[in-house]
All heavy atoms as a GROMACS GRO file, in nm:
protein
  429
    1MET      N    1   6.296  14.355   9.825
    1MET     CA    2   6.201  14.454   9.782
    1MET      C    3   6.059  14.403   9.814
    1MET      O    4   6.027  14.289   9.786
    1MET     CB    5   6.218  14.475   9.632
    1MET     CG    6   6.125  14.578   9.574
    1MET     SD    7   6.158  14.607   9.400
    1MET     CE    8   6.247  14.757   9.416
    2PRO      N    9   5.974  14.484   9.871
    2PRO     CA   10   5.840  14.439   9.907
    2PRO      C   11   5.751  14.413   9.785
    2PRO      O   12   5.767  14.478   9.683
    2PRO     CB   13   5.784  14.554   9.990
    2PRO     CG   14   5.861  14.673   9.951
    2PRO     CD   15   5.998  14.623   9.912
    3GLN      N   16   5.664  14.317   9.797
    3GLN     CA   17   5.573  14.283   9.690
    3GLN      C   18   5.442  14.362   9.708
    3GLN      O   19   5.396  14.380   9.820
    3GLN     CB   20   5.541  14.133   9.692
    3GLN     CG   21   5.661  14.046   9.667
    3GLN     CD   22   5.711  14.058   9.525
    3GLN    OE1   23   5.631  14.070   9.433
    3GLN    NE2   24   5.841  14.056   9.508
    4HIS      N   25   5.387  14.406   9.598
    4HIS     CA   26   5.261  14.478   9.603
    4HIS      C   27   5.145  14.379   9.616
    4HIS      O   28   5.155  14.265   9.569
    4HIS     CB   29   5.242  14.564   9.480
    4HIS     CG   30   5.345  14.673   9.469
    4HIS    ND1   31   5.345  14.784   9.548
    4HIS    CD2   32   5.457  14.684   9.391
    4HIS    CE1   33   5.449  14.859   9.519
    4HIS    NE2   34   5.518  14.800   9.423
    5ALA      N   35   5.038  14.420   9.675
    5ALA     CA   36   4.920  14.334   9.690
    5ALA      C   37   4.860  14.310   9.552
    5ALA      O   38   4.859  14.397   9.464
    5ALA     CB   39   4.818  14.400   9.780
    6GLN      N   40   4.810  14.190   9.533
    6GLN     CA   41   4.749  14.152   9.408
    6GLN      C   42   4.607  14.211   9.402
    6GLN      O   43   4.527  14.188   9.492
    6GLN     CB   44   4.746  14.003   9.394
    6GLN     CG   45   4.710  13.955   9.257
    6GLN     CD   46   4.722  13.804   9.246
    6GLN    OE1   47   4.735  13.735   9.345
    6GLN    NE2   48   4.718  13.755   9.127
    7ILE      N   49   4.577  14.282   9.295
    7ILE     CA   50   4.447  14.348   9.282
    7ILE      C   51   4.339  14.249   9.236
    7ILE      O   52   4.228  14.250   9.288
    7ILE     CB   53   4.456  14.465   9.182
    7ILE    CG1   54   4.549  14.572   9.240
    7ILE    CG2   55   4.319  14.524   9.156
    7ILE    CD1   56   4.580  14.684   9.146
    8THR      N   57   4.372  14.162   9.142
    8THR     CA   58   4.273  14.067   9.094
    8THR      C   59   4.260  13.950   9.191
    8THR      O   60   4.357  13.910   9.255
    8THR     CB   61   4.313  14.012   8.957
    8THR    OG1   62   4.439  13.947   8.967
    8THR    CG2   63   4.319  14.121   8.854
    9ARG      N   64   4.142  13.896   9.202
    9ARG     CA   65   4.117  13.783   9.290
    9ARG      C   66   4.138  13.655   9.211
    9ARG      O   67   4.075  13.630   9.111
    9ARG     CB   68   3.975  13.788   9.343
    9ARG     CG   69   3.955  13.903   9.436
    9ARG     CD   70   3.811  13.901   9.487
    9ARG     NE   71   3.798  13.996   9.592
    9ARG     CZ   72   3.760  13.966   9.714
    9ARG    NH1   73   3.726  13.845   9.744
    9ARG    NH2   74   3.750  14.060   9.805
   10VAL      N   75   4.231  13.572   9.260
   10VAL     CA   76   4.262  13.446   9.193
   10VAL      C   77   4.167  13.339   9.246
   10VAL      O   78   4.134  13.335   9.365
   10VAL     CB   79   4.409  13.407   9.220
   10VAL    CG1   80   4.442  13.273   9.159
   10VAL    CG2   81   4.502  13.513   9.169
   11CYS      N   82   4.125  13.253   9.157
   11CYS     CA   83   4.034  13.144   9.193
   11CYS      C   84   4.098  13.054   9.297
   11CYS      O   85   4.213  13.012   9.285
   11CYS     CB   86   4.000  13.063   9.067
   11CYS     SG   87   3.896  12.921   9.099
   12ARG      N   88   4.024  13.021   9.402
   12ARG     CA   89   4.076  12.935   9.510
   12ARG      C   90   4.090  12.791   9.466
   12ARG      O   91   4.176  12.718   9.514
   12ARG     CB   92   3.983  12.939   9.631
   12ARG     CG   93   3.980  13.072   9.701
   12ARG     CD   94   3.896  13.064   9.825
   12ARG     NE   95   3.759  13.018   9.793
   12ARG     CZ   96   3.666  12.995   9.881
   12ARG    NH1   97   3.692  13.010  10.008
   12ARG    NH2   98   3.548  12.956   9.845
   13ASP      N   99   4.007  12.747   9.372
   13ASP     CA  100   4.011  12.608   9.330
   13ASP      C  101   4.127  12.575   9.237
   13ASP      O  102   4.188  12.469   9.246
   13ASP     CB  103   3.879  12.569   9.262
   13ASP     CG  104   3.762  12.576   9.360
   13ASP    OD1  105   3.785  12.550   9.479
   13ASP    OD2  106   3.652  12.608   9.315
   14CYS      N  107   4.161  12.667   9.144
   14CYS     CA  108   4.266  12.635   9.047
   14CYS      C  109   4.392  12.722   9.063
   14CYS      O  110   4.486  12.705   8.988
   14CYS     CB  111   4.212  12.650   8.905
   14CYS     SG  112   4.165  12.820   8.861
   15ASP      N  113   4.393  12.815   9.157
   15ASP     CA  114   4.506  12.906   9.182
   15ASP      C  115   4.548  12.983   9.058
   15ASP      O  116   4.665  13.013   9.037
   15ASP     CB  117   4.626  12.828   9.237
   15ASP     CG  118   4.604  12.781   9.377
   15ASP    OD1  119   4.531  12.850   9.450
   15ASP    OD2  120   4.660  12.677   9.416
   16GLY      N  121   4.455  13.016   8.972
   16GLY     CA  122   4.482  13.095   8.853
   16GLY      C  123   4.519  13.015   8.729
   16GLY      O  124   4.528  13.068   8.621
   17PHE      N  125   4.539  12.884   8.744
   17PHE     CA  126   4.567  12.798   8.630
   17PHE      C  127   4.434  12.736   8.587
   17PHE      O  128   4.401  12.625   8.625
   17PHE     CB  129   4.668  12.689   8.667
   17PHE     CG  130   4.801  12.747   8.705
   17PHE    CD1  131   4.835  12.766   8.839
   17PHE    CD2  132   4.892  12.784   8.608
   17PHE    CE1  133   4.957  12.820   8.875
   17PHE    CE2  134   5.016  12.837   8.643
   17PHE     CZ  135   5.048  12.855   8.775
   18ALA      N  136   4.361  12.811   8.505
   18ALA     CA  137   4.220  12.779   8.478
   18ALA      C  138   4.199  12.663   8.382
   18ALA      O  139   4.096  12.599   8.388
   18ALA     CB  140   4.150  12.903   8.423
   19THR      N  141   4.293  12.635   8.294
   19THR     CA  142   4.275  12.524   8.201
   19THR      C  143   4.394  12.428   8.213
   19THR      O  144   4.504  12.468   8.244
   19THR     CB  145   4.264  12.570   8.055
   19THR    OG1  146   4.380  12.646   8.022
   19THR    CG2  147   4.139  12.653   8.033
   20ALA      N  148   4.366  12.304   8.184
   20ALA     CA  149   4.471  12.201   8.189
   20ALA      C  150   4.457  12.113   8.065
   20ALA      O  151   4.348  12.086   8.018
   20ALA     CB  152   4.457  12.115   8.314
   21ALA      N  153   4.571  12.069   8.011
   21ALA     CA  154   4.572  11.976   7.897
   21ALA      C  155   4.604  11.838   7.953
   21ALA      O  156   4.707  11.816   8.016
   21ALA     CB  157   4.675  12.019   7.797
   22ILE      N  158   4.514  11.744   7.930
   22ILE     CA  159   4.528  11.608   7.980
   22ILE      C  160   4.547  11.515   7.860
   22ILE      O  161   4.467  11.517   7.766
   22ILE     CB  162   4.404  11.567   8.061
   22ILE    CG1  163   4.383  11.663   8.175
   22ILE    CG2  164   4.416  11.424   8.110
   22ILE    CD1  165   4.252  11.646   8.247
   23THR      N  166   4.652  11.434   7.863
   23THR     CA  167   4.673  11.338   7.756
   23THR      C  168   4.589  11.214   7.780
   23THR      O  169   4.571  11.169   7.893
   23THR     CB  170   4.822  11.297   7.744
   23THR    OG1  171   4.861  11.235   7.866
   23THR    CG2  172   4.908  11.416   7.717
   24THR      N  173   4.538  11.158   7.670
   24THR     CA  174   4.452  11.040   7.680
   24THR      C  175   4.531  10.911   7.666
   24THR      O  176   4.479  10.804   7.696
   24THR     CB  177   4.343  11.043   7.571
   24THR    OG1  178   4.408  11.041   7.444
   24THR    CG2  179   4.255  11.163   7.585
   25GLY      N  180   4.655  10.918   7.621
   25GLY     CA  181   4.737  10.798   7.603
   25GLY      C  182   4.740  10.750   7.459
   25GLY      O  183   4.830  10.677   7.421
   26THR      N  184   4.644  10.792   7.379
   26THR     CA  185   4.645  10.752   7.237
   26THR      C  186   4.720  10.856   7.156
   26THR      O  187   4.748  10.966   7.204
   26THR     CB  188   4.501  10.738   7.184
   26THR    OG1  189   4.433  10.863   7.200
   26THR    CG2  190   4.425  10.630   7.257
   27ARG      N  191   4.753  10.820   7.033
   27ARG     CA  192   4.831  10.910   6.946
   27ARG      C  193   4.759  10.932   6.813
   27ARG      O  194   4.684  10.848   6.767
   27ARG     CB  195   4.969  10.851   6.919
   27ARG     CG  196   5.054  10.843   7.043
   27ARG     CD  197   5.194  10.792   7.005
   27ARG     NE  198   5.277  10.778   7.122
   27ARG     CZ  199   5.367  10.866   7.161
   27ARG    NH1  200   5.387  10.976   7.091
   27ARG    NH2  201   5.439  10.845   7.268
   28HIS      N  202   4.787  11.050   6.753
   28HIS     CA  203   4.740  11.079   6.618
   28HIS      C  204   4.828  11.006   6.518
   28HIS      O  205   4.932  10.949   6.554
   28HIS     CB  206   4.748  11.230   6.591
   28HIS     CG  207   4.653  11.311   6.672
   28HIS    ND1  208   4.517  11.311   6.651
   28HIS    CD2  209   4.673  11.396   6.775
   28HIS    CE1  210   4.459  11.392   6.738
   28HIS    NE2  211   4.551  11.445   6.814
   29ARG      N  212   4.793  11.008   6.391
   29ARG     CA  213   4.873  10.942   6.288
   29ARG      C  214   5.014  11.000   6.275
   29ARG      O  215   5.107  10.932   6.239
   29ARG     CB  216   4.804  10.952   6.152
   29ARG     CG  217   4.680  10.867   6.143
   29ARG     CD  218   4.620  10.878   6.006
   29ARG     NE  219   4.499  10.799   6.002
   29ARG     CZ  220   4.462  10.732   5.896
   29ARG    NH1  221   4.536  10.734   5.789
   29ARG    NH2  222   4.352  10.662   5.899
   30ASP      N  223   5.028  11.130   6.307
   30ASP     CA  224   5.160  11.193   6.294
   30ASP      C  225   5.247  11.171   6.419
   30ASP      O  226   5.360  11.217   6.426
   30ASP     CB  227   5.147  11.342   6.265
   30ASP     CG  228   5.075  11.419   6.375
   30ASP    OD1  229   5.026  11.356   6.471
   30ASP    OD2  230   5.071  11.543   6.365
   31GLY      N  231   5.195  11.103   6.521
   31GLY     CA  232   5.273  11.070   6.638
   31GLY      C  233   5.249  11.160   6.759
   31GLY      O  234   5.298  11.132   6.867
   32THR      N  235   5.174  11.267   6.741
   32THR     CA  236   5.145  11.355   6.854
   32THR      C  237   5.036  11.292   6.941
   32THR      O  238   4.957  11.212   6.894
   32THR     CB  239   5.098  11.494   6.807
   32THR    OG1  240   4.983  11.478   6.724
   32THR    CG2  241   5.209  11.564   6.728
   33ARG      N  242   5.033  11.331   7.065
   33ARG     CA  243   4.934  11.272   7.160
   33ARG      C  244   4.800  11.344   7.152
   33ARG      O  245   4.793  11.464   7.129
   33ARG     CB  246   4.988  11.283   7.302
   33ARG     CG  247   5.109  11.196   7.322
   33ARG     CD  248   5.122  11.163   7.469
   33ARG     NE  249   5.236  11.080   7.492
   33ARG     CZ  250   5.232  10.950   7.511
   33ARG    NH1  251   5.117  10.889   7.509
   33ARG    NH2  252   5.342  10.882   7.534
   34VAL      N  253   4.696  11.270   7.175
   34VAL     CA  254   4.561  11.325   7.183
   34VAL      C  255   4.545  11.388   7.320
   34VAL      O  256   4.573  11.326   7.422
   34VAL     CB  257   4.455  11.214   7.162
   34VAL    CG1  258   4.315  11.270   7.177
   34VAL    CG2  259   4.474  11.150   7.027
   35THR      N  260   4.503  11.514   7.324
   35THR     CA  261   4.488  11.584   7.452
   35THR      C  262   4.345  11.639   7.465
   35THR      O  263   4.278  11.667   7.365
   35THR     CB  264   4.587  11.702   7.465
   35THR    OG1  265   4.568  11.792   7.358
   35THR    CG2  266   4.730  11.652   7.467
   36LEU      N  267   4.303  11.654   7.588
   36LEU     CA  268   4.173  11.715   7.620
   36LEU      C  269   4.201  11.842   7.698
   36LEU      O  270   4.286  11.843   7.788
   36LEU     CB  271   4.088  11.622   7.706
   36LEU     CG  272   4.054  11.487   7.647
   36LEU    CD1  273   3.985  11.402   7.752
   36LEU    CD2  274   3.965  11.504   7.527
   37ARG      N  275   4.133  11.950   7.665
   37ARG     CA  276   4.146  12.073   7.743
   37ARG      C  277   4.029  12.081   7.839
   37ARG      O  278   3.913  12.074   7.800
   37ARG     CB  279   4.144  12.195   7.649
   37ARG     CG  280   4.268  12.200   7.563
   37ARG     CD  281   4.276  12.326   7.488
   37ARG     NE  282   4.286  12.436   7.584
   37ARG     CZ  283   4.288  12.563   7.553
   37ARG    NH1  284   4.276  12.598   7.428
   37ARG    NH2  285   4.297  12.655   7.645
   38VAL      N  286   4.061  12.094   7.968
   38VAL     CA  287   3.960  12.096   8.073
   38VAL      C  288   3.968  12.229   8.145
   38VAL      O  289   4.074  12.273   8.186
   38VAL     CB  290   3.983  11.979   8.171
   38VAL    CG1  291   3.879  11.980   8.280
   38VAL    CG2  292   3.985  11.847   8.099
   39ALA      N  293   3.852  12.295   8.161
   39ALA     CA  294   3.846  12.425   8.229
   39ALA      C  295   3.800  12.404   8.374
   39ALA      O  296   3.726  12.311   8.405
   39ALA     CB  297   3.748  12.517   8.157
   40CYS      N  298   3.845  12.492   8.462
   40CYS     CA  299   3.804  12.487   8.602
   40CYS      C  300   3.655  12.515   8.611
   40CYS      O  301   3.606  12.615   8.558
   40CYS     CB  302   3.883  12.592   8.680
   40CYS     SG  303   3.832  12.612   8.851
   41PRO      N  304   3.578  12.428   8.679
   41PRO     CA  305   3.435  12.450   8.688
   41PRO      C  306   3.396  12.566   8.780
   41PRO      O  307   3.289  12.625   8.764
   41PRO     CB  308   3.380  12.317   8.742
   41PRO     CG  309   3.496  12.255   8.810
   41PRO     CD  310   3.619  12.302   8.740
   42ALA      N  311   3.481  12.602   8.874
   42ALA     CA  312   3.448  12.710   8.967
   42ALA      C  313   3.453  12.847   8.901
   42ALA      O  314   3.365  12.929   8.919
   42ALA     CB  315   3.541  12.703   9.088
   43CYS      N  316   3.560  12.872   8.823
   43CYS     CA  317   3.576  13.004   8.762
   43CYS      C  318   3.541  13.003   8.612
   43CYS      O  319   3.554  13.104   8.545
   43CYS     CB  320   3.717  13.056   8.783
   43CYS     SG  321   3.845  12.959   8.703
   44GLU      N  322   3.502  12.888   8.562
   44GLU     CA  323   3.464  12.868   8.422
   44GLU      C  324   3.576  12.902   8.327
   44GLU      O  325   3.556  12.958   8.219
   44GLU     CB  326   3.338  12.948   8.390
   44GLU     CG  327   3.219  12.902   8.469
   44GLU     CD  328   3.096  12.990   8.449
   44GLU    OE1  329   3.108  13.096   8.383
   44GLU    OE2  330   2.992  12.952   8.500
   45GLY      N  331   3.700  12.876   8.367
   45GLY     CA  332   3.815  12.893   8.279
   45GLY      C  333   3.877  13.031   8.276
   45GLY      O  334   3.962  13.059   8.195
   46THR      N  335   3.835  13.122   8.364
   46THR     CA  336   3.893  13.258   8.365
   46THR      C  337   4.012  13.269   8.457
   46THR      O  338   4.097  13.354   8.433
   46THR     CB  339   3.786  13.361   8.407
   46THR    OG1  340   3.744  13.332   8.540
   46THR    CG2  341   3.669  13.362   8.312
   47GLY      N  342   4.018  13.191   8.562
   47GLY     CA  343   4.129  13.199   8.657
   47GLY      C  344   4.106  13.303   8.765
   47GLY      O  345   4.188  13.319   8.854
   48ARG      N  346   3.996  13.373   8.761
   48ARG     CA  347   3.965  13.478   8.858
   48ARG      C  348   3.825  13.457   8.916
   48ARG      O  349   3.741  13.394   8.854
   48ARG     CB  350   3.968  13.615   8.792
   48ARG     CG  351   4.102  13.647   8.733
   48ARG     CD  352   4.102  13.787   8.678
   48ARG     NE  353   4.230  13.810   8.611
   48ARG     CZ  354   4.242  13.865   8.494
   48ARG    NH1  355   4.134  13.905   8.429
   48ARG    NH2  356   4.359  13.881   8.442
   49THR      N  357   3.803  13.510   9.034
   49THR     CA  358   3.671  13.506   9.093
   49THR      C  359   3.613  13.645   9.098
   49THR      O  360   3.688  13.744   9.106
   49THR     CB  361   3.675  13.448   9.235
   49THR    OG1  362   3.764  13.527   9.313
   49THR    CG2  363   3.721  13.304   9.235
   50ALA      N  364   3.485  13.656   9.095
   50ALA     CA  365   3.419  13.787   9.101
   50ALA      C  366   3.410  13.831   9.246
   50ALA      O  367   3.393  13.748   9.336
   50ALA     CB  368   3.280  13.777   9.042
   51PRO      N  369   3.423  13.961   9.272
   51PRO     CA  370   3.405  14.011   9.408
   51PRO      C  371   3.266  13.979   9.459
   51PRO      O  372   3.172  13.967   9.382
   51PRO     CB  373   3.425  14.161   9.395
   51PRO     CG  374   3.498  14.182   9.268
   51PRO     CD  375   3.461  14.067   9.180
   52ALA      N  376   3.252  13.965   9.591
   52ALA     CA  377   3.126  13.926   9.650
   52ALA      C  378   3.013  14.022   9.618
   52ALA      O  379   2.899  13.981   9.605
   52ALA     CB  380   3.142  13.912   9.803
   53GLY      N  381   3.039  14.149   9.603
   53GLY     CA  382   2.936  14.247   9.572
   53GLY      C  383   2.883  14.238   9.431
   53GLY      O  384   2.774  14.284   9.400
   54VAL      N  385   2.960  14.180   9.340
   54VAL     CA  386   2.921  14.173   9.201
   54VAL      C  387   2.837  14.049   9.170
   54VAL      O  388   2.757  14.050   9.078
   54VAL     CB  389   3.048  14.172   9.112
   54VAL    CG1  390   3.013  14.161   8.964
   54VAL    CG2  391   3.128  14.301   9.137
   55VAL      N  392   2.852  13.945   9.247
   55VAL     CA  393   2.781  13.821   9.224
   55VAL      C  394   2.633  13.844   9.247
   55VAL      O  395   2.592  13.900   9.348
   55VAL     CB  396   2.834  13.709   9.318
   55VAL    CG1  397   2.753  13.582   9.300
   55VAL    CG2  398   2.979  13.685   9.290
   56ARG      N  399   2.554  13.799   9.150
   56ARG     CA  400   2.409  13.817   9.162
   56ARG      C  401   2.348  13.700   9.238
   56ARG      O  402   2.374  13.585   9.208
   56ARG     CB  403   2.348  13.824   9.022
   56ARG     CG  404   2.201  13.848   9.025
   56ARG     CD  405   2.145  13.859   8.887
   56ARG     NE  406   2.001  13.868   8.894
   56ARG     CZ  407   1.922  13.864   8.790
   56ARG    NH1  408   1.971  13.850   8.672
   56ARG    NH2  409   1.791  13.873   8.807
   57ALA      N  410   2.267  13.732   9.334
   57ALA     CA  411   2.199  13.629   9.413
   57ALA      C  412   2.050  13.632   9.380
   57ALA      O  413   1.996  13.733   9.342
   57ALA     CB  414   2.221  13.654   9.561
   58GLY      N  415   1.987  13.520   9.394
   58GLY     CA  416   1.844  13.515   9.368
   58GLY      C  417   1.807  13.404   9.274
   58GLY      O  418   1.890  13.319   9.242
   59ARG      N  419   1.687  13.405   9.228
   59ARG     CA  420   1.641  13.298   9.139
   59ARG      C  421   1.665  13.330   8.997
   59ARG      O  422   1.656  13.422   8.938
   59ARG     CB  423   1.493  13.275   9.161
   59ARG     CG  424   1.466  13.224   9.295
   59ARG     CD  425   1.321  13.193   9.308
   59ARG     NE  426   1.281  13.200   9.447
   59ARG     CZ  427   1.168  13.155   9.491
   59ARG    NH1  428   1.084  13.101   9.408
   59ARG    NH2  429   1.140  13.162   9.618
   0.00000   0.00000   0.00000
């Protein structure tokens, strides 16, 4: 069955996976790991890019 074209533009840098949880190696008192949530700097954590006509240019 043919696939339909994707309407939303996915970020080229993160491929739509805008946030990642990174473990630091240390643990909390209850035994769970300490994690950091990091957002993609290109799309600012949305996973999508704005169309070229919408982006504002200038100072």
